[in-house]
C-alpha positions, 0 to 999 in steps of 0.5 A: 683429273681436272673434272675431280676437281672442277667437281669438288670445288662447285660442291665447295663453293655451292652448299652455303653460298658462299660462307664455307669461303669466305670462313676459309678465307677469313682462316686463311689470312688470318694463318698468314698474317700471324705467320708474317707477323712471327717472322719479322719479330723472329728476323728482328731479335735475330738480328738484334741478338746477332747485333748485340753478339759483336758488341760485346766482342768489340767492347772485349778485345778494344777495350778503350785505354785509361 
């Protein structure tokens, strides 16, 4: 198992002098970057949705008295 992984890794790195690794590295970086942005956006949107929901409930339950 370990020897076959070494062979696969050696074949992967020796094909085009590291260009393949650089391309995959950029692809992985971009994927992680987009995933992080998506996760942060979702969390902020979810937080604002929850805050807005409870704010509406408070506005209905605790109506200001004239």
